[in-house]
SEKESE-326627 format. One record per atom (N, C-alpha, C): x, y, z. Coordinates in steps of 0.2 Angstrom, whole numbers, padded with zeros to 4 digits, always signed. Each point is the difference from the previous one (the first is absolute). Last residue first. Layout:
N
XYZ...
//
This chain:
323
-0030-0098-0009+0002+0001+0010+0006-0008-0003-0010+0012-0016+0003+0001+0003+0004+0000+0006-0016-0012-0020+0005+0003-0003+0007+0006+0005-0021-0013+0009+0002-0005-0005+0006+0004-0001-0012+0011+0014+0001-0007+0004+0006-0003-0004-0013+0020-0008+0005-0001+0002+0004-0005+0005-0021-0004-0011+0005+0005-0006+0007-0001+0003-0019-0005+0014+0004-0005-0002+0005+0001-0008-0012+0020+0011+0006-0006+0005-0001-0006-0002-0002+0020-0018-0004-0004+0006+0005-0003+0003+0005+0022-0014-0001-0009-0001-0003-0001+0006+0007+0023+0001-0005-0001-0005-0001-0009+0000+0010+0012+0022+0001-0002-0007-0006+0000-0005+0005+0007+0023+0003+0007-0006-0001-0004-0006-0008-0012+0020-0005+0007-0003+0005+0003-0003+0012-0020+0008-0006-0002-0006-0005+0007+0000+0014+0003+0017+0005+0000-0005-0005-0001-0008-0010+0009+0025+0005-0007-0002+0000+0002-0007-0003+0019+0018+0001-0003-0008+0001-0006+0000+0002+0016+0019-0006-0002-0002-0003-0004-0004+0023+0013+0003-0002-0005+0003-0007-0003+0003+0003+0019-0016+0002-0006-0002+0001-0004+0005-0017+0014+0005+0004+0003+0000+0004-0006-0005-0025+0010+0008+0006-0004+0001+0004+0001-0004-0027+0011+0008+0008+0002-0004+0005-0007+0003-0029-0001-0003+0005+0005+0005+0007+0000-0004-0017-0023-0004-0001+0009+0000+0005+0005+0005-0009-0026-0013+0006+0001+0003-0001+0007+0001-0013-0015-0014-0001+0001+0007+0003+0004+0006+0002-0012-0024+0001-0005+0004-0003+0004+0007+0005+0013-0016-0004-0005-0004-0004-0004+0007+0019+0012+0002-0004+0004+0001-0006-0005-0001+0019-0008-0006-0001+0001+0008-0006+0003+0000+0009+0000-0021-0003-0006+0002-0002+0000+0009+0007+0019-0010-0006-0001-0004+0000-0006+0002+0022+0006+0008-0009+0005+0004-0006-0003-0004+0019-0010-0011+0000-0003+0007-0005+0003+0003+0006+0011-0020-0003-0007-0001-0002-0003+0006+0011+0020+0003-0005+0001-0001-0003-0005-0002+0023-0004+0001-0004+0002+0007-0009+0002-0002+0014-0004-0017+0002-0004+0003-0005+0000+0006+0005+0020-0010-0006-0002-0004-0001-0009+0001+0017+0016+0011-0007+0000+0002-0005-0003-0005+0024-0004-0004-0004-0002+0005-0003+0000+0002+0006+0010-0018-0002-0007-0001-0001-0006+0007+0006+0024+0000-0005-0001-0003-0003-0008-0001+0022+0007+0006-0004+0002+0006-0008-0002-0004+0017-0001-0015+0001-0005+0005-0007+0002+0005+0004+0019-0012-0003-0009-0006-0001-0006+0003+0011+0021+0010-0008+0001+0000-0003-0008-0003+0025+0002+0000-0006+0001+0008-0006+0000-0001+0018-0009-0020-0004+0003+0004-0004+0000+0007+0019-0014-0009+0001+0007-0004-0006+0006+0001+0010-0020+0019-0007+0002-0004+0002+0008-0004+0009-0022+0017+0004+0006-0003-0005+0001-0007+0001-0012+0025-0003+0000-0005+0002+0006-0003+0001-0021+0023+0004+0005-0007-0004+0000-0002+0005-0014+0022-0002+0001-0005+0000+0006-0003+0011-0018+0018+0000+0008-0003-0006-0003-0005+0012-0010+0023-0008+0000-0005+0003+0006-0003+0015-0015+0014+0000+0006-0002-0005-0001-0002+0011-0015+0021-0004+0000-0006-0002+0009-0002+0019-0016+0020-0005+0004-0005-0004-0001-0005+0010-0012+0023-0002-0002-0008-0002+0004-0002+0008-0001+0023+0008+0001-0007-0004-0001-0007-0017-0009+0020+0008+0005+0001+0006-0001-0006-0026+0000-0004+0003-0003+0001+0007+0005+0002-0015+0006-0015-0006-0003+0002+0004-0006+0008+0005+0027-0013-0001-0007+0003-0005-0004+0000+0003+0023-0015+0000-0002+0005+0002-0007+0002-0005+0024-0017+0005-0005+0005-0001-0003+0006-0011+0011-0023-0004-0001+0007+0006-0004+0001-0007+0020-0019+0004-0007-0001-0001+0000+0008-0008+0013-0024-0004-0001+0007+0005-0008+0002+0004+0022-0021+0000-0007+0006-0004-0001+0005-0001+0017-0026+0002-0001+0007+0002-0008+0004-0009+0020-0024+0000-0006+0003+0002-0001+0007-0004+0018-0024-0001+0000+0007+0001-0009+0003-0004+0022-0021+0003-0008+0001-0001+0001+0008-0008+0015-0020-0003+0000+0008+0000-0007+0002+0011+0022-0019-0003-0007+0001-0002-0001+0008+0011+0019-0010-0009+0000-0004-0003-0007+0003+0022+0015+0004-0004-0004+0005-0007-0003-0001+0019+0015-0015+0002-0004+0002-0004-0004+0010-0009+0015-0019+0004-0002-0004+0004-0007+0007-0016+0014+0008-0005-0003-0005+0007-0006-0004+0007+0015+0017-0002-0005+0000-0005-0003-0004+0012+0019-0007+0006-0006+0003-0006-0005+0002-0011+0019-0006+0002-0005-0005+0005-0003+0000-0009+0013+0016-0004-0004-0002+0000-0007-0004+0018+0011+0015-0003+0003-0003-0005-0003-0004+0012-0004+0026+0002+0001-0008-0007+0002-0004+0011-0004+0027-0004+0003-0004+0003+0001-0006+0003-0017+0020+0001+0005-0006-0005+0003-0002+0006-0012+0026-0004+0003-0005+0004+0002-0006+0002-0019+0020+0002+0004-0005-0005+0003-0004+0004-0015+0026-0007+0002-0008+0006+0005-0003+0000-0020+0020+0004+0007-0004-0002+0000-0006-0017-0006+0021+0003-0004-0005+0006+0007-0001-0021-0001+0012+0006-0005+0003+0007-0001-0004-0021+0016-0008+0005+0001+0007+0003-0006+0003-0015+0000-0019+0008+0000-0001+0004+0003+0005-0024-0009+0000+0003-0001-0010+0008+0001+0001-0014+0001+0021-0003-0008-0002+0003+0002-0009-0001+0023+0011+0002-0004+0004-0002-0006-0005+0013+0020-0009-0006-0003-0001-0001-0005+0005+0019+0014-0003-0002+0002+0005-0007-0005+0002+0013+0003-0020+0002-0002+0002+0001-0001+0008-0014+0013-0015+0002-0006-0003+0003-0005+0004-0002+0023+0005-0006-0003-0002+0000-0005+0001+0018+0014-0003-0002-0003+0007-0007-0003+0000+0003+0007-0023+0009-0006+0002-0002-0003+0008-0011+0020-0009-0006-0007-0003+0008-0008+0005+0005+0025+0002-0005-0002+0006-0003-0008-0002+0017+0009-0013+0003-0002+0007-0005-0001+0004-0004+0007-0021+0003-0007+0000+0002-0002+0007-0020+0019-0009+0006-0001+0001+0002-0009+0003-0017+0012-0022+0002-0004+0008+0007+0001+0004-0008+0010-0023-0001+0003+0007+0000-0004+0007-0006-0013-0024+0003+0007+0002-0002+0004+0005+0002-0026+0003-0005+0004-0005+0004+0006+0002+0016-0022+0002-0005+0006+0001-0005+0004-0003+0012-0026+0002-0002+0005-0007-0003+0006+0006+0016-0023+0006-0005+0004+0000-0001+0008-0004+0008-0027+0011+0001+0004-0007-0005+0004+0000+0014-0016+0019-0007+0004-0003+0003+0006-0005+0007-0025+0017+0005+0006-0005-0009+0003-0004+0009-0017+0022-0006+0005-0004+0001+0006-0005+0010-0024+0017+0002+0007+0000-0007+0001-0006+0005-0022+0018-0003+0004-0005+0002+0007-0002+0006-0015+0019-0003-0007-0005+0000+0003-0006+0006+0014+0022+0005-0004-0002+0000-0005-0008-0018+0012+0012+0005+0004-0003+0005-0003-0002-0015-0012+0014-0002+0003-0007+0004+0005-0004+0011-0016+0015-0005+0002+0003-0003+0004-0008+0012-0021+0011+0001+0003-0007-0006+0006+0003+0013-0023+0011-0004+0004-0002+0000+0008-0001+0009-0027-0010+0002+0007+0004-0007+0004+0002+0006-0025-0010-0006+0001+0006+0001+0009+0003+0015-0019-0014+0001+0007+0003-0005+0002+0006+0001-0012-0024-0002-0003+0006+0002+0004+0008+0004+0005-0027+0006-0004+0005-0003-0003+0005-0015+0016-0010+0001-0009-0006+0007-0004+0006-0006+0021+0008-0004-0003+0003+0002-0007-0003+0015+0015-0005+0001+0000+0006-0008-0006+0003+0002+0013-0021+0004-0007+0001+0001-0002+0006-0014+0019-0002-0002-0007-0004+0002-0004-0001+0009+0018+0008-0003+0000+0006-0002-0007-0002+0011+0012-0012+0006-0004+0002-0005-0003+0005-0007+0013-0019-0001-0007-0001+0007-0004+0007-0024+0020-0001+0007+0000+0002+0005-0006-0001-0023+0007-0014+0002-0003+0006+0009-0001+0000-0020+0018-0010+0007-0003+0000+0003-0006+0006-0025+0018-0015+0004-0005+0008+0007-0006-0003-0011+0023-0011+0002-0007-0001+0002-0001+0007-0018+0019-0013+0005-0001+0005+0000-0010+0000-0007+0025-0015-0001-0007+0000+0005-0001+0005-0017+0022-0009+0005-0005+0004-0002-0007-0001-0009+0028-0006-0001-0006-0003+0006-0004+0006-0009+0021+0004-0005+0000-0007+0002-0008-0002+0004+0017+0024+0002-0007-0004-0006-0002-0006-0005+0018+0016+0007-0001-0002+0001-0003-0005-0015-0008+0023+0002+0006-0004+0006+0002-0003-0008-0026+0002+0005+0008+0003-0002+0006-0002-0005-0023-0012-0004+0006+0006-0001+0003+0004+0015-0015-0011-0004+0003-0005-0005+0005+0004+0016-0014+0012+0000+0005-0002-0002+0004-0004-0009-0022+0006-0002+0004+0005+0006+0008-0001-0002-0016-0015-0006+0003-0001-0003+0004+0007+0020-0014-0005+0000+0004-0002-0003+0004-0003+0000-0017+0014+0003+0005+0005+0002+0006-0005-0013-0018-0007-0003+0003+0006+0003+0004+0004+0009-0011-0022-0006+0003+0002-0002+0004+0003+0026-0010-0002-0006-0002+0002-0004+0006-0001+0020-0011-0013-0003+0005+0003-0006-0004+0004+0025-0011+0001-0007+0003-0005-0004+0006+0003+0021-0021+0007+0000+0008-0001-0007+0001-0006-0007-0012+0020+0005+0004-0007+0006-0004-0003-0010-0004+0027-0004+0002-0008+0005+0003-0003+0000-0018+0021+0002+0006-0003-0004+0001-0007-0003-0013+0028-0003+0001-0009+0005+0005-0004+0002-0019+0022+0003+0007-0003-0004-0001-0006-0003-0016+0024-0001+0003-0005+0004+0005-0003+0005-0020+0018-0001+0005-0003-0003+0003-0006+0000-0023+0020+0003+0004-0005-0003+0008+0000-0011-0023+0010+0008+0001+0001+0004+0006-0006-0021-0010-0005-0002+0004+0004+0005+0004+0005-0002-0013-0022+0005+0002+0001-0002+0005+0007-0017-0008-0014+0005-0006-0001+0003+0002+0004-0016+0016+0000-0004-0004+0002+0007-0007-0001+0007+0020-0007-0001+0001+0007-0002-0007+0002+0001+0005-0024+0006-0004+0004+0000+0001+0007-0019+0004-0012-0001-0006+0000+0008-0002+0003-0008+0022+0001-0002-0002+0003+0000-0008+0001+0010+0015-0014+0003+0000+0005-0002-0005+0007-0007+0003-0024+0005-0006-0001+0002+0002+0009-0017+0012-0005-0003-0009-0002+0007-0003+0002+0002+0024-0004-0003-0002+0007-0004-0009+0001+0009+0009-0022+0008+0000+0007-0005-0003+0005-0015+0003-0017+0003-0005-0002+0005-0001+0007-0014+0020+0004-0001-0004-0001+0003-0008-0002+0006+0028+0007-0003-0005+0003-0003-0004-0006+0012+0002-0011+0003+0000+0007-0003+0007+0002-0008-0011-0019+0008-0004+0003+0002+0002+0005-0026+0004-0007+0004+0001-0003+0008-0007+0000-0025+0009+0017+0005-0006-0006+0004+0004-0004-0014+0010+0018+0006+0001+0002+0004-0008-0005-0026-0001+0005+0003+0006+0000+0008-0002+0000-0027-0009-0006+0006-0001+0002+0005+0008+0000-0030-0005+0003+0007+0002-0002+0008-0003+0003-0031-0004-0003+0008-0005+0000+0005+0007-0004-0027+0004+0009+0005-0004-0007+0004-0003+0005-0018+0008+0011-0003-0005-0003+0006-0004-0007-0003+0023+0013-0006+0000-0005+0000-0010-0003+0010+0009+0020-0006+0004+0000-0004-0003-0007+0022-0007+0005-0004-0005+0005-0007+0003+0002+0018+0013-0014-0003-0005-0003-0004-0005+0003+0009+0019+0011-0008+0000-0005+0000-0003-0003+0017-0007+0015-0008+0005+0005-0004+0000-0008+0022-0005-0003-0003-0007+0002-0009+0003+0004+0017+0016-0010-0002-0002-0004-0006-0008+0003+0013+0013+0014-0004+0004-0003-0004-0002-0007+0015-0012+0016-0005+0000+0002-0005+0007-0004+0023-0004-0010-0005-0008+0002-0005+0002+0003+0012+0017+0000-0001+0000-0008-0005-0007+0000+0013+0003+0021-0004+0004-0001-0004+0000-0007+0018-0013+0004-0005-0001+0003-0006+0005+0001+0019+0004-0015-0005-0006-0002-0004-0003+0003+0019+0016+0004-0008+0005-0001-0004-0006-0002+0023-0003+0000+0000+0005+0007-0007+0000+0000+0008-0008-0023-0001-0004+0008-0001+0003+0005-0005+0009-0026+0003+0003+0007+0000-0004+0006-0010-0003-0023+0007-0003-0001+0004+0003+0009-0024-0008-0016+0003+0004+0006+0006-0003+0003-0015-0007-0021+0004-0002+0003+0008+0006+0005-0029-0010-0007+0005+0003+0001+0007-0002+0001-0027-0007-0007+0006-0001+0000+0004+0005+0001-0030-0006+0003+0007+0003-0003+0008-0003+0003-0029-0003-0003+0004-0004+0001+0007+0004-0002-0020+0015+0002+0003-0006-0003+0002-0002+0003-0013+0017+0010-0003+0000-0007+0003-0005-0004+0008+0009+0021-0007+0000+0003-0004-0001-0008+0024+0001-0001-0001-0005+0003-0008-0002+0003+0011+0021-0008-0002-0007-0003-0004-0006+0001+0010+0018+0017-0005+0003-0005-0002-0005-0005+0022-0006+0012-0009-0001+0003-0005+0004-0004+0020+0004-0011-0001-0009-0001-0008-0001+0006+0009+0021-0004-0003-0003-0007-0003-0006+0001+0015+0015+0016-0006+0001-0001-0006-0003-0005+0024-0006+0005-0004-0002+0008-0008+0006-0001+0015-0002-0020-0005-0007+0000-0001+0001+0008+0012+0020-0010-0006-0006-0005-0005-0002+0005+0021+0012+0006-0007+0003+0002-0006-0004-0003+0023-0010+0003+0001+0006+0002-0008+0002+0001+0004-0018-0012-0001-0001+0006+0000+0007+0004-0008-0004-0028+0007+0001+0006-0002+0000+0006-0017-0009-0020+0002+0004+0004+0008+0000+0001-0018-0016-0011+0010+0002-0002+0002+0005+0002-0020-0020+0005+0001+0007+0000+0006+0001+0001-0019-0017-0009+0008+0000+0001+0001+0006+0000-0025-0013+0002+0006+0005-0001+0005+0000+0002-0018-0021-0006+0004+0001+0004+0003+0008-0002-0019-0010-0011+0001-0005+0007+0004+0004+0004-0018+0015-0016+0008-0003+0000+0000-0005+0005-0021+0010-0006+0003-0003-0007+0009-0001+0002-0018+0010+0015-0001-0008-0002+0004-0003-0008+0003+0021+0010+0001-0002+0008-0001-0009+0000+0001+0022-0017+0003-0006-0001+0001-0004+0006-0007+0022+0001-0004-0002-0004+0002-0006-0002+0013+0012+0015-0004-0003+0003-0005-0004-0005+0015+0015-0009+0003-0005+0003-0006-0005+0003+0004+0026-0008-0005-0007-0003-0001-0008+0001+0017+0019+0004-0008+0002+0002-0004-0004+0000+0021-0001-0007-0001-0005+0004-0004+0002+0004-0001+0001-0028+0004+0003+0008+0000-0003+0006+0006-0015-0022-0008+0003+0002+0003+0004+0007+0007-0015-0024+0003+0004+0005-0005+0003+0002-0001-0025-0010-0003+0006+0001+0004+0005+0004+0011-0021-0014-0003+0003+0006-0003+0005+0002+0013-0016-0018-0004+0005+0000-0006+0003+0005+0028+0001-0003-0005-0004+0000-0008+0000+0000+0022+0015+0005+0002-0006-0006-0006-0004+0001-0006+0026+0006+0003-0008+0002+0001-0001-0005-0002+0024+0004-0002-0003-0005+0003-0007+0000-0009+0025+0012+0004-0006+0000-0001-0008-0006-0009+0024+0003+0005+0002+0000+0005-0006+0000-0022+0001+0004+0001+0000-0006+0007+0003-0003-0009-0002+0024+0000-0008-0003+0000+0002-0009+0008+0018+0019-0006+0000-0003+0001-0009-0007+0008-0002+0027+0004+0006-0007-0007+0000-0004+0002-0015+0019+0000+0006+0004+0000+0006-0008-0009-0027-0005+0009+0006+0003-0003+0005+0001-0004-0030-0006-0004+0007+0005+0005+0005+0001-0002-0022-0017+0003+0003+0002-0002+0007+0003-0012-0027-0005-0001+0010-0002+0006+0001+0003-0003-0022-0003-0007+0001-0004+0002+0009-0002+0013-0025-0003+0001+0009+0005-0005+0002-0002+0003-0025+0002+0000+0005-0002+0001+0005+0003+0009-0027+0003-0003+0006+0002-0002+0005-0005+0008-0021-0002-0006+0000+0005-0001+0004+0002+0022-0005-0012-0009+0001-0005-0007-0002+0005+0026+0015+0003-0005-0005+0004-0005-0003-0005+0016+0014-0006+0004-0004+0002-0004-0007+0002-0008+0024-0004+0002-0004-0007+0002-0008-0001-0002+0016+0020-0006-0002-0002+0002-0006-0006+0018+0015+0006-0001-0007+0005-0007-0004-0002+0002+0021-0008+0005-0003-0005+0000-0007+0004-0010+0019+0013-0003-0002-0008+0004-0006-0002+0008+0007+0017-0004-0006+0003-0006+0000-0007+0017+0016+0000+0004-0005+0001-0003-0006-0001-0009+0023-0001+0004-0004-0006+0001-0006+0001-0003+0009+0020-0007+0001-0003+0001-0006-0008+0018+0009+0013-0004-0007+0002-0006-0003-0003+0014+0021-0006+0003-0004-0001-0004-0007+0002-0018+0020+0000+0007-0002-0002+0003-0004-0001-0023+0004+0005+0001-0001-0007+0008+0002-0001-0021-0006+0017+0005+0006-0001+0002-0006-0006-0018-0016+0010+0004+0008+0003+0006+0003+0002-0016-0022-0013+0008+0004+0003-0003+0007+0000-0015-0024-0004+0000+0006-0001+0009+0000+0003-0010-0022-0006+0003+0004+0001-0001+0007-0001-0012-0026-0002+0000+0004-0002+0005+0005+0005-0003-0026-0007+0003+0005+0006+0000+0009-0001
//
């Protein structure tokens, strides 16, 4: 399977590493908006200007789009679905239906297949919510993220005028998490489940009050949370916030009969959010490749992919080793 990467930030570099762990994949090209000669890849992949991407229509089986959800993916994924099978990690939950429709329209016109919103949430956590709902229809869902760095939220802050750099941490409220684990089925608002903490480096001359106001009132990202903004130097950010850990929990509390309760919990603890997300993207790129070869076109999500399509193993191997 010949893969291409669009974008060579944290996620793009993670995909490059993930390809090395999958012998059935090869990285053909890295496409960038920067000058190609300024990028030194950690592989033998060719670095190509995004302006020349159309020349690779017949040289790449799946294009993994590694931009941010705030402004990149809404424009890039539908655009490149006209040329390639595509995979993205669009994570603005409220806008997924709109993004799906845009990609579906483009991909159907070209006979290509796109899968959006892969990763771990949306993605693996979405699957676990679906499984738990199907098994325990009489129950409640709870999702907690962190403590960890959110790439999408950090990217959204960095796009604010006056911001030079930023990291954002999502932090579960421990009392709320413990209430859920105890089986109490509490009613929790968005604000009661998480807090958000932002570490921001300002550009020279930027107004901190204006930047803080724009952060805390940003819809879909910070407006519904108690958000704390810290303004620090670039040196402090590099020293104390260079890692990108993350993780979280998906729980469903339900009952199958009177006074018979069950709790399903799925959790992740990640040393590197982008490296793990990238590994999910590569697995779903494999599924897109297989499904498109079978004639599937348009847009799909993780809900539409049977687990066997993610694996490099044959169905016979899967039944023998994992079932």
